[in-house]
N, C-alpha and C positions, 0 to 999 in steps of 0.2 A: 496291649489293650486298644480298643477302638477309640479314635480321637475325634470322630465327627459324627453328628447326628442330623436328621432331617426334621426341622420344626414344621415344615409344610412343604408343598411341592415347589415352593419358590425360595425359601430361605434354608440355608444350611449353617450349622455351627461347627466350629473347630475348637477342640478341647486341648488343654495343656497336656502334651504327651510325656511319658517317662522317657526322657532322652538319655538317661544314664542306666545304671544297674540297680533297680529298685528304689530310685530316689523318689521322695514324696512331694517335693515342692521345687519351684524355680521362681526367680525374680525377673520380671520384665524390665530389661535394660533400655530398650529402644524400639519404638514403633517406626516402621518404614512406610506405613500407609496410614491414611486417615479416612473417615467416612466419606463416601462418594468416589473414592479411587477405584479404578478398574484393576482387578488382579487376575492372574493366569495360573493355571496348574503348574506347580513347582516354583512359583515366585516366593522369595523370602519376604515375609510380612513383619517379622519382629526378631529381635535378638534377646535371648534369656540367659540367665546365669544360674547354674545349678551349684551344688556343693563341690563339683569337680571341674567345671569349665564353662565358658561362654559358648552358646550354641545358637545358630540361626535356624529358625523354623520356617519351612516352606508350606504354603497353603496347597491342599490336594485337589482343588477344583477351581473353575473359572467363575467370575461374577464381579459384582460391585460391592465394596465394603459397606455394610449397613450400620454396624455398630462395633465399637471397641469396648469390651466389658471392663477392662482395668487400665489405669494409667501407668506410665512408666514409673519404676521404682517400687511397684507392688509385688509382694511375694504371693504366688498363686499355688494352690494345691493341684497336684496332678489329677486330671479328670475334670477340672473346672473349665467351663466354656470361656474362651478369651476373645473370640471374634465371631461375628455373625456376618454372613455374606449373602447378598441377593443374587441368586444364580439365574434369574430370569428378569433382568432389569427393564425389559421392554414390555412387560405385561401389565403395566398400570402403575399407579402411585403406590409407593411402599409406605407402610405405617411408620411413623416417626419413632426413632430410638428413644428409650427412656431418657427424659430430660436430665435427671440427676447423673446418670452414667455418662451422657455426652459432655456435661459440664466438667465432670471429674477428669475425663480424658483430655479435653481441650485445654484446661487450665495450665498444665505444665508446659504445653507447647508454647502458649502465649508468654509464659514467664521465662522461657529458655533464653530468648533474645539472641542477638548476633554474636555475643561474646562467649559462647559456649567453648570450653577447652577442647582442643583437637589433639589427635595423635596418640592413640594407644600403642605403646611400644613394648611388648613383652621382651625380656632379655634372658637368653639362655645362659646359665652359669658357665662361663668359659668362653663367651663370645661377646662382642661389643653390641651397642645399640644400633639397630637398623630399622629404617622406616618400612612399614608394610607396603606391599605392592598392590594391595586390594583397594579397589575404588568402588564406591557406592554412589550411584546416580540417584537424584531425587525422584521419588515416585510421583507421577502426576495423573490426576483423574482424566479420563477420556470420555467426552460426551458423544455418545452414539445414539442417534434418534431412532425411535420405533423399535419393533421387535427384531430388527436386523442385528441388534447388539449381541444377543446370545449366540447367533450364528457366526458372527465375525470372531467372537472370542473363541468359540469351539474350533473354528478353522485354524486360528492362530496356534492352537495346541494339538492339532492333529485329530480332533474329535469330529470335525465336519464331515459332510457327505463326500466332498471332493478333496482328496488328498493326493498331491502329485506323487507319481511313482518314484521320482528322484529324491523325495524327502528323506534325509538321513535318519537312520534309526538310532535313537539315543533316549535315555531316561531323563525326566525333568531336571533332576539335579545336575546332570551332565550338560544339558542345554543351558542351564543358568550359568554354569562355570564357563562354558564357551562364550556366552554373551558378555560376562564380566571381563573375560580376557580378550574380547574383540576377535574371536575366531569364528570364521564361517564354517559350520559343520560340513557343508558340501565339499570343502577342501581337505577334510580330515580322513585319513585312511583308517578304517575300522579294524580292530583286532579281536573284538568280542565275538562270542558265539552267534552265528546267524547274521553276521555283518553289523552287530550293534557297536556303536562308538562308546568307548569307556573313558573314565576320567584320565587314565594314563595317556590315551590317544590325544586328548585335548591338550594336556600338559606338554606332550611331545611336539605338538603342532605349534605351541606357543614358545617353545624353547629357543628358536633362532632369533627372537627379538626381546631379550631380557631387558635391554636398556629402555625400550619404549614402555614396557610395563612398569619399570621402576620409576619412570618419570611422571607417572600419573599422580595427581594430587590425592590426598587421603582425607576421608571424612571420618572423624572419630565418633564413637558412641557417646551417649550422654553419660555423665558421672554416675557411678554405681552406688555411691553413698553420699548423703548430705552431711557435711561437717557442721556441727552445731556449736558456735562459740559459747563458752560458759565461764563463769567467774568474772571478777571485776576487770574492766578494760580488756576483755578478751584474753586473759592470761592462760586460759585452758580451752581446749577444743575436744568435744566429745564426738566420736565417729561410730555410727551403728556397726555392730559386729554381725555380718551376715554373709551369705554366699561362700566363696572360696575361703575367705579368712576365717569364717566360723567353722568350716570343715577342717581347716588346718589346725585350729586350736583344739578341737575335739580329738583329732587324730594324734596330735603330738602329746597331749596329756594322756590319752589312752595308751600310747606306745611307751612313754617314759615311765608310767606307773603300773604297767603290766609286764613288760619284758625287762628283766634285769640286764641293764646295759653294761658292757665292758668295752673299753676303748684302749687299743694298743697303738704305739707310734713307732716309726722307724724313719731315719734320715738317710737318704741314698743319693749317690752320685749318678746323675742321669745325663752326663755329657755325651756318652755314646748314643743314648736314645735321641738326643737333640740332633746329633749328626745324622742318624737314620732318618729322622723327620725331614731334614734338608735334602737328603738323597731321594726320598720318596716323592718329594714335590717335583723332582725333575724326571721321575720315572714315567715313561709313556703309558704304562699299564694303569697308572693312577691319574691319568688325564681326566679332568672334569670332576675329580674327587677332592674335597677340602681335606688336606692333610695337616694335622697339628698334634701336639703331644697327647691331647685327650684321646685321640684315635688309638695310638700305641698303648696308652695306659689301659683303655678298654679291652684291647686284645690281650694284654698281659693279665688282666683280672680273669678273663675267660679261660686262659690257659691254666691259671692257678686253680680255678674251680674244677677244671677237668682233672687236675691232679689231686684235688681234695673235694670230691663231689658231695661229701656230707655237709659242707657249708651251705649248699644250695637247698634249703629246706624251710619248713614252716612248722609252727607249733599249733596243733589243733586242741584248744582247751576243752571244747565240748566232747570230743571223742577220746581225749587223753591219748593222742597219737602224735608222732613226729612224721610229717609228710615230706618225703624226699621227692624233689623235683628233678626229673630227667631231661629237663630243658632249661634254658636260661633266657628269661625276658629281662634284658638289661636296662634298668631305669637310669635316666639322666636328669638330675635335679635342675629345674629351671625357675628363675626368679622373674615374676611378672608384676605389673602394677597392682594386680588383684591378689597377689600372694604367690606362694610356692606351689608349683605343680611338678609332677614327676612322670612324664611320658616314658614309655619303654620301647626298646627295640625287640620285637617279637623274634624268638628263636635265634638269638644272637650267636649262640654256640655253633650254629651250622654255617655261619657266614665267613667268607674269605675276607681278607683285609680290605680289598676294594669294595666288596659288598657291604661290609660294616661301615666303611667311610660314606658310602652313598646313603645308607639308612640313617646315619648320624646327621648328615647334611639335610636330609628331608625332615628329620625331627627338628632341626634348628630352624628351617624355613617355616615350618608349621607353627612352631612356638612364637616366632617373631610376628607372624601375621595374626596371632590370636585364634588360630583354627584348630588347636589341639582338642580332639574329641574325648569324651569319657572313655570310650573303648581303648584309646591309645594310652590311657593311664591305668587301665585295669590289668591285673594278672602279673605284675612285676615280681621278680624273685630276688634280685640283688640290685643295689643302686650305687652310682658314683655321683659325688657332688664336688664340683671344682671350686673350692673357696679361694684358691690361689689367684683367681681373676681379680679379686678385691685387694690383692697385695698382702694377704695375711699368710702366716706360715702353715697353720693347720687349724683344726677344731675338733670338737667331740660331737660328731653328728648323731642325731636321733634316728632310730630305725624307721623306715617307712612301714606302716602297719601291714602285717602279714608277711614280712620278710625277716631274714635272720642276719643280714649283714649289710653294711653300707661303708664305702670307701671314700674318704675325704682326701683330696689332693691339694697340697699347699702350693704357694708361689715358687716358681723355679728361679733361683737367684745364683749369681756368680759369687762363690765363697771360697775361702782358702780351704784346701783339702789335701790330706796326705795321699799322694798318688805315686806308687812305685818308689816309696821311700823318701819322696820329696814333697814339700808343701807347694802346691800349685793352685791357681785359680780354676775351679771346676763348676759346672752347672749342678746345683744341689736342690733337692726338694725334700719335704717331710710328708709322709703318708700317715693317715690315721684310719684304723679299721675298728668300727663299732660292731659288736655282735650280741646276739641274744644268748645269754649264758645258760638258759634253760636247756638248749639243745646243742650249743657250741661250747666245747670245753676250751680252756686256755691253750692247750696244745694245738688243737685244730685251728683256732683263730690265728695263732702265731705262725703256723705253717703257711697259711694262705697269705698273710701279710709279708712273710719272708720271701715267698715265691714271687709275688708281684715286684718286690724290691729287687730281687735277683735278676728278673727279666729286664727291668728298666736299667739296671747297671750293665748287664750284658745282653742286649737285645737279640743276639744270635740264639738265645735259649727259646725264642719264639719258634724256632725251627727244631732244635734238638729236643724240646719238651712237648711239642705239639703232637 
């Protein structure tokens, strides 16, 4: 849908876009600009939270912010105007923004104070906490006298009459990424069609200096919900249910009371898998790839699905059909301060072990930085949740809506185990597979779980069964 309109030749409005798949509303988490600030095409002006993820919104034109229509913490319907921009600031005095709206927006800023909490740190299930490398600099207004303002803004964004021939070709989001990472686009080798610099090119250029990026301070977004103390002496706290938490609640209730869940368990000796993980860490073909048990478990599940493809399906209630998926988008459950998200690795079935490791590593980094997009969480077919990171043995996971199976991995512990007729200390874990009993019979679910366990007990089956 169109997200901007012209209110006059001078003012343009930017509407709340549908940043997900058919989402109807989003909450404004944080404004990065205020009235009077100069903005450029592609500059991020605010962060919003949908039912799926937190997303940054770039403005699609140049100018000076005239009015913010909603304060932080407001839930806005898709299609509502959220910001008005003066695109010709040098053409005379601009009419004042509505007083009530201005007061509404400015009040939270004044109350925020210097003690606002910092550090949003999403944690992927299976990985420890790591601070984000993203740095946001404060947006400052630029006072440019006379009609030269619009021309200067246009030239900054490549819209002016004089554009140097050596100006690198890149889209606004890529330019913003390069600016945030401190990369000069003139030094980046383009790989896109027609010599256009892509996001991958910028990330590649930034790769040689990860330590410098990691050392940058982090500015956290404003709190997403206001906790309201209730009861005598603050013995209770009421937290508004919205955003990701609201979506999780609806999805889990819908899944639990729509799909008849069955969960099966198996305890398995994974000592050989742990030895394989140690060997892969030293393999030069895996250089630069984060190798851990989750990687091998993911590959084991993909092999089990290949041997039992009927597990990779979905129930279509409206059409009264079972939809067989001939591809695997492998979901990895991630716990974040805003709630559970399940981004997935697209076409995981076609990836080699190093490719799967790279994709898993990228998913980890994106989740840690809070940059997981709605598209990255759409279209999953099967999910893994690693509850073992919390030290628990296993659980009974609830299916991700639209999927037929989810594998829970428990903690890997040294336990006494009968091995070759003798009791020895071995690395042991418990797996749990929940599946939709409408389309997955007990036999099929048991075969899949048994295959995963057999591969982890004898990892050579990754070769003989693949």
